[in-house]
C-alpha positions, 0 to 999 in steps of 0.5 A: 533673437534678431527680427530681420524685417521692417517693423511694419506692425502687421501680424505677418512678415517674411523674416530671416533668422539666424537659427533658421535659414529662411521662412514665413512667420506670423507674429504671436498675439498678443506677445510678439505684436506687443514687443514689436509695437513697443520697439523704438530701435532702428536697423537690425537688432535683437528683441527680448521675449514677450513678458509671458515667456512665449515666442515673438513669432510662430512659423506660418503653417497655412502658407502654400509654397509653390516650388515652380514660382520664380522670383528674386529677393532683393535687399534694398538696405 
């Protein structure tokens, strides 16, 4: 799994993941938060699953997507 966002150490983020084209995900607690918090790597790289075998993140089900809202996503890499 590749987490393609900044390591912001927040429980939420916008991410693009290979199996999914896009989405809004929440880092799982404590599993996903501990994996990202302990990561020392820079740039785009894969992460292992948490020690408990659970996922690093779950899809946010409490986010409303407004199809009428217009915005641009700019990759500043």
